[in-house]
VOGU-3710 file (C-alpha; in Angstrom, 3 decimals, decimal comma):
1> mtreewlkvs> 11,604/116,495/92,462  10,178/117,631/95,757  11,936/116,835/99,058  9,160/114,395/99,908  9,615/112,551/96,615  13,371/112,289/97,151  12,831/110,869/100,634  10,381/108,311/99,226  12,842/107,321/96,485  15,705/106,982/98,965
11> amlaagamlp> 13,642/104,785/101,260  12,528/102,525/98,395  16,058/102,136/97,029  17,410/101,392/100,512  14,820/98,635/100,825  15,812/97,189/97,447  12,445/98,007/95,878  11,820/98,884/92,221  10,631/102,437/91,611  7,251/103,048/89,986
21> kclmakvlad> 7,472/104,449/86,461  6,251/107,905/87,516  9,011/108,266/90,128  11,661/106,725/87,889  10,839/109,254/85,184  11,353/112,137/87,620  14,620/110,690/88,911  15,956/110,344/85,358  14,765/113,811/84,334  16,516/115,444/87,289
31> eelkrsdfgk> 19,709/113,425/87,020  22,704/115,253/85,540  24,664/112,973/83,240  28,330/112,515/84,007  30,714/110,290/82,104  32,112/108,980/85,377  28,699/107,529/86,309  29,179/104,850/83,640  32,562/103,686/84,951  36,101/104,208/83,717
41> dfiwgtataa> 36,040/101,180/81,373  32,802/102,110/79,609  33,352/102,421/75,840  32,290/105,625/74,097  32,229/106,215/70,372  30,411/107,104/67,190  29,403/104,846/64,310  29,450/105,058/60,502  29,188/102,705/57,505  31,348/102,470/54,396
51> yqiegawdqd> 28,709/103,011/51,702  27,072/105,838/53,621  30,184/107,998/53,957  33,118/106,884/51,786  32,132/107,851/48,252  34,854/107,025/45,668  32,504/104,317/44,491  34,606/103,271/41,474  38,079/104,519/42,398  41,327/102,620/42,970
61> gkgesiwdhf> 40,013/99,263/41,827  36,845/99,152/43,921  34,155/96,845/42,527  30,445/97,574/42,242  28,363/96,862/45,351  24,662/96,081/45,445  24,039/99,629/46,676  26,018/101,109/43,779  23,960/99,001/41,392  20,652/99,637/43,165
71> thtkknkvkt> 20,979/103,422/43,256  22,197/103,598/39,638  19,619/101,291/38,067  16,581/101,761/40,361  16,792/105,479/41,094  13,129/105,711/42,014  13,778/103,378/44,961  15,585/106,240/46,730  13,101/108,915/47,749  15,376/111,735/46,610
81> rengdvacdf> 16,787/109,806/43,607  20,272/110,291/45,085  23,165/107,871/45,552  26,328/107,356/47,587  28,790/107,924/44,747  30,427/110,788/46,658  28,561/110,777/49,992  30,783/112,476/52,619  33,902/111,868/50,505  35,399/110,170/53,561
91> yhkyesdiel> 37,690/108,196/51,250  39,608/111,413/50,639  38,801/113,308/53,849  39,361/110,556/56,434  42,435/112,211/57,920  40,724/115,499/58,770  37,601/113,634/59,926  39,591/111,495/62,371  41,367/114,634/63,584  37,921/116,145/64,168
101> mrkmnipasr> 36,994/113,062/66,213  40,055/113,625/68,386  39,109/117,292/68,787  35,664/116,146/69,968  37,229/113,765/72,545  35,670/110,702/70,880  37,617/107,634/72,099  36,380/105,044/69,557  35,212/104,958/65,953  33,013/102,200/64,618
111> fsigwsrvlp> 33,324/101,908/60,832  32,817/99,155/58,276  34,980/97,593/55,591  33,577/97,871/52,063  33,619/94,269/50,850  33,838/95,282/47,172  36,660/97,723/47,939  38,952/94,951/49,177  37,520/92,160/46,977  36,064/93,794/43,842
121> tgtgtpnqkg> 34,194/90,666/42,711  33,591/89,357/46,238  36,081/86,495/45,914  39,449/85,863/44,323  42,361/88,292/44,181  42,238/91,116/46,763  42,480/94,750/45,715  45,661/95,988/47,364  44,699/99,647/46,976  41,512/98,998/48,899
131> idfynrlidk> 43,385/97,197/51,660  45,903/100,060/51,732  43,082/102,571/52,290  41,818/100,763/55,375  45,352/100,352/56,661  45,858/104,117/56,371  42,514/104,731/58,089  43,333/102,361/60,947  46,807/103,832/61,370  45,359/107,358/61,458
141> clkegvepwv> 42,831/106,324/64,122  45,566/104,859/66,294  47,799/107,887/65,798  45,003/110,185/66,983  44,086/107,989/69,943  40,785/106,823/68,434  40,239/103,079/68,891  39,010/101,373/65,676  35,942/99,119/65,997  35,416/97,361/62,681
151> tcyhwdlpqa> 32,163/96,001/61,222  32,770/93,354/58,573  29,415/93,658/56,796  27,242/96,750/56,695  24,930/95,870/53,788  27,225/96,424/50,766  27,501/92,964/49,178  29,581/92,929/45,959  27,249/93,049/42,948  29,181/90,195/41,316
161> lqekggwvnr> 28,037/87,934/44,169  24,470/89,186/43,946  24,455/88,077/40,318  25,104/84,593/41,669  22,116/84,898/44,016  23,614/86,901/46,864  22,506/85,809/50,324  19,907/83,471/48,781  22,797/81,304/47,532  24,172/78,952/50,194
171> dsikwfedyv> 27,657/79,594/48,787  27,370/83,021/50,452  28,461/81,387/53,724  31,820/80,436/52,233  32,161/83,742/50,366  31,643/85,588/53,631  33,975/83,356/55,627  36,801/83,948/53,140  36,181/87,699/53,061  36,180/87,995/56,862
181> glcgrsfgdr> 39,352/85,919/57,001  40,994/88,402/54,632  39,937/91,277/56,906  41,336/89,509/59,949  44,666/88,785/58,289  44,953/92,289/56,816  43,974/94,392/59,817  43,927/92,137/62,889  47,437/93,084/64,005  46,039/96,518/65,000
191> vknwmvfnep> 42,253/96,053/65,199  41,098/93,968/68,166  37,405/94,930/68,298  35,194/93,398/65,606  31,531/93,126/64,669  30,579/90,411/62,180  27,275/91,878/60,946  25,261/95,042/61,146  21,532/94,418/61,646  20,915/91,228/59,642
201> maftglgyll> 17,149/91,557/60,069  17,295/94,903/58,272  19,283/93,831/55,216  17,390/90,558/54,777  13,944/91,985/55,499  14,274/95,220/53,556  16,462/93,807/50,795  15,128/90,272/50,238  11,532/90,339/51,511  10,132/93,824/50,900
211> gihapgkfgy> 12,455/94,917/48,103  12,827/98,506/49,317  16,578/98,220/49,939  19,312/96,712/47,785  19,221/94,303/46,063  15,466/94,941/45,715  14,240/91,333/45,958  10,748/90,330/47,100  9,029/87,410/48,735  9,539/84,480/51,084
221> knffpavhha> 11,475/82,503/48,476  14,249/85,099/48,831  13,798/86,026/52,475  13,963/82,652/54,229  17,142/81,355/52,552  18,786/84,787/52,966  17,966/84,707/56,679  19,347/81,191/57,136  22,566/81,880/55,268  23,102/85,119/57,205
231> vmshgaggra> 22,545/83,221/60,468  25,039/80,563/59,353  27,505/83,287/58,395  27,582/84,609/61,961  29,330/81,430/63,015  31,508/81,260/59,904  32,590/84,882/60,255  33,168/84,626/63,983  35,381/81,569/63,591  37,322/83,252/60,766
241> lrstvkdani> 38,124/86,175/63,056  38,957/83,936/66,000  41,497/82,037/63,890  43,168/85,104/62,351  43,127/87,795/65,069  45,011/87,258/68,305  43,116/88,419/71,412  40,133/89,512/69,324  37,034/90,962/70,974  34,318/89,664/68,651
251> gttfscspve> 30,668/90,651/68,545  27,797/91,203/66,166  24,942/93,703/66,143  21,159/93,440/66,040  18,435/96,015/65,473  16,138/95,863/68,501  12,799/97,452/69,337  10,586/96,724/72,326  7,212/95,436/71,180  4,095/96,385/73,125
261> awkdtklnad> 0,389/95,781/72,594  -1,943/98,530/71,396  -4,620/97,266/73,770  -4,629/94,444/76,308  -6,319/91,648/74,379  -5,300/88,059/73,657  -5,161/88,663/69,897  -2,910/91,679/70,410  -0,715/89,704/72,811  -0,269/87,037/70,120
271> avrrsdvlin> 0,570/89,767/67,607  3,216/91,117/70,006  4,775/87,678/70,426  5,037/87,061/66,683  6,368/90,562/66,022  8,958/90,200/68,764  10,269/87,027/67,100  10,735/88,737/63,754  12,171/91,977/65,094  14,261/90,861/68,073
281> rlfvepvlgm> 14,685/87,082/68,303  15,019/85,633/64,800  18,797/85,983/64,551  20,101/86,108/68,104  18,519/82,859/69,327  19,975/80,498/66,692  23,358/82,226/67,100  23,123/81,468/70,837  22,386/77,809/70,104  18,650/78,007/70,841
291> gypvkdlpal> 17,459/77,306/67,302  14,799/79,224/65,419  11,826/80,309/67,588  9,319/78,415/65,436  6,902/77,850/68,321  6,229/81,580/68,652  6,259/82,308/64,916  4,959/79,192/63,125  5,764/80,601/59,662  9,409/79,831/60,392
301> wrmekytked> 8,768/76,168/59,580  9,733/77,231/56,068  13,350/77,420/57,260  13,489/73,608/57,241  13,760/73,638/53,466  17,123/75,432/53,659  18,545/73,788/56,793  20,975/70,889/56,607  21,629/68,291/59,294  24,688/69,885/60,927
311> daqkmefdfd> 23,657/73,525/60,480  22,492/74,078/64,066  25,984/73,529/65,424  27,675/75,632/62,742  25,481/78,695/63,152  26,211/78,935/66,877  29,135/81,113/67,980  30,409/82,212/71,396  30,473/85,987/70,922  32,360/88,164/73,383
321> figvqnytri> 29,625/90,781/73,206  26,332/91,491/71,480  25,631/94,909/70,015  22,096/96,222/70,435  20,852/99,050/68,220  17,699/100,856/69,230  15,912/103,844/67,762  12,223/103,422/68,561  9,549/100,944/69,709  6,823/98,900/68,029
331> vakylgivpm> 3,202/99,037/69,204  1,402/96,099/67,627  -2,252/95,382/66,941  -3,752/92,165/65,600  -4,635/92,248/61,919  -5,270/88,836/60,402  -4,762/89,835/56,781  -1,067/90,681/57,285  1,014/87,674/56,120  3,139/85,763/58,645
341> lhalnikpkk> 2,772/88,227/61,555  -0,997/88,885/61,529  -0,018/92,183/63,126  -0,083/95,872/62,299  2,356/98,458/63,661  0,398/101,426/65,032  1,436/104,692/63,386  3,785/106,618/65,700  1,758/109,817/65,427  -1,036/108,069/67,345
351> lghpitemnw> 1,187/107,369/70,350  1,525/110,916/71,657  5,312/111,254/71,691  7,707/113,304/69,525  8,524/111,924/66,054  11,868/112,009/64,235  12,482/112,765/60,558  12,369/109,001/59,956  8,823/108,973/61,361  10,047/107,026/64,383
361> evypegiyqv> 8,637/107,578/67,842  11,012/109,040/70,412  10,732/106,549/73,271  13,821/106,579/75,528  12,607/103,789/77,823  12,747/101,476/74,811  16,515/101,190/75,004  16,242/100,142/78,646  13,655/97,529/77,708  15,742/95,946/74,950
371> lkqfaaypki> 18,867/95,918/77,123  16,881/94,120/79,797  15,406/91,687/77,247  18,765/90,757/75,734  20,510/90,589/79,114  18,089/87,804/80,051  19,838/85,426/77,629  22,299/83,497/79,840  24,856/83,031/77,041  25,250/86,753/76,332
381> kklivtenga> 28,381/87,864/78,176  27,966/91,606/77,786  26,051/94,171/75,764  27,193/97,269/73,919  24,864/99,853/72,424  26,473/99,920/68,987  23,967/102,402/67,486  21,539/104,943/68,893  20,622/108,341/67,494  18,011/110,413/65,719
391> afkdenvdga> 17,378/112,411/62,556  15,852/115,855/62,961  15,514/118,892/60,686  18,850/120,664/61,037  19,573/124,108/59,667  22,964/125,741/59,369  22,488/129,386/60,414  25,580/131,574/60,159  27,882/128,591/60,576  26,053/127,051/63,554
401> ihdaertkfi> 23,635/124,140/63,828  21,425/124,295/66,910  19,983/120,784/67,257  18,489/120,834/70,735  16,169/117,922/69,894  19,101/115,630/69,123  20,986/116,660/72,259  17,929/115,896/74,379  17,401/112,601/72,537  20,943/111,409/73,311
411> qdylkqvlra> 20,753/112,579/76,919  17,397/110,915/77,540  18,482/107,625/75,985  21,777/107,674/77,882  19,871/108,076/81,138  18,013/104,874/80,328  21,296/103,093/79,525  22,596/104,253/82,909  19,383/103,023/84,527  20,031/99,557/83,070
421> kkegikvdgy> 23,654/99,638/84,201  22,698/100,630/87,749  20,294/97,678/87,866  23,189/95,321/87,151  22,726/94,831/83,416  26,159/94,383/81,901  26,125/97,121/79,293  29,661/98,225/78,593  29,524/100,819/75,834  27,558/103,313/73,747
431> fvwsfldnfe> 28,092/104,441/70,136  26,134/107,364/68,720  24,729/107,030/65,221  26,195/108,921/63,604  29,413/110,901/63,534  28,551/112,556/60,204  25,393/113,344/58,318  25,419/110,752/55,531  23,566/108,935/52,769  20,649/107,332/54,576
441> waegyrprfg> 19,932/104,417/52,213  16,473/104,603/50,575  15,840/107,959/52,269  18,700/109,748/50,483  20,482/112,678/52,113  17,423/114,317/53,689  17,434/112,636/57,125  20,421/113,922/59,079  21,663/111,768/61,932  25,115/113,283/62,425
451> mvgvdfntqq> 26,543/115,155/65,381  28,674/116,765/62,700  26,775/118,454/59,881  27,882/117,979/56,279  27,234/120,401/53,425  27,134/117,884/50,584  27,845/120,579/47,995  31,055/121,838/49,606  31,875/118,917/51,974  32,203/121,480/54,771
461> rtikdsgkwf> 31,928/119,971/58,261  30,177/121,786/61,124  30,056/120,471/64,668  26,437/120,684/65,798  25,421/121,686/69,301  24,825/117,984/70,055  28,429/117,258/69,056  29,680/120,093/71,256  27,655/118,746/74,185  28,996/115,217/73,598
471> aeflkg> 32,576/116,518/73,419  32,139/118,296/76,782  30,464/115,236/78,281  33,361/113,008/77,163  35,846/115,372/78,794  34,349/114,510/82,186
//
């Protein structure tokens, strides 16, 4: 920035004024990130998920999950026809991977419990060998000074429960409550930080409406009951943790994307409102006691069919924090023929910004926008960015992976998190997705999100340049 621009910025900030976007962009671009800027209590970590990294899909008594079944029986549903049978072999390599986290100065690790590893059929007698694995993992984290942050459900429902209807079956609320209670009793003496769900809109929408994720179900008859039972399970799971874990810090996570209009018209504004309900509001508002936002998305009247008289009270839970997970934004345009939303998402290539391997637009300001949107809910006590990251084409050249795009992505998004924090938004942590390259669901192993590269033939780990930058940043 020029001297004149800095003087203008200083004067505006001194007067308590908001900076125009053009000046804010220059301030953020010139600002050097320092860990200390976020405060000494800010939480830093990386995130993973059981099915995506563990492997050992049928070892030591583990039961079949819906993702095991999906990738084995519907191979064409995964673009590369791959599966997570071995993945990163974290089940066998967890000790060296946690030691690598310590080497990289990472203070916290977010990982999930595989439901079918601890309860092979989803209910009934626990699998002690599965419980023992997570106990060893937790103990190793604590030994290395890496705080465990546990997600109870990251999309891997036991297949035995899916054969009873899965999340479409109202019994899923009780199944989930019992499973979470087992997790709390088994690990709550050492784990104090918990997330009930990972991105419920993703696993219900992709798995029960569109059929492109496990369990591969289609249509509203599957989607609406799955949504309601997942909403109800937030409260059931939260209460199970509260009753079994002393001094628990309990949250849940939501996938969030700012929604903007393609052009400023009334029809597009209506499309934005409906899309925002589905993408950002559908789960958080009933959990906060606000009910389903039927007024802004009339198609939600269908939820009445699955809602009982006392459900509204039971699906509400007083979470200690809400996790927001942002990767991109949505630019919506009215299109009447699209069911429910009457909206079309504009292709990212038309928006003029860089695109990731997932065909997502790189839009750093989006994370600021969703933090601001969620902070406006009075009942949300604090926010944590529980996932943020990007997949780019990485190449290992002579034992090095130079991923400048990912480093810039993380830096630019962190600057927007800091912007929100400086404006008084209570955002208290940031987890990078992901620690390791992993099995990326229906995309297979091609998209690489990790700050640590994985050769899936040899299981060799290589710290990428982004991981080296993050390790130096965390030293600060």
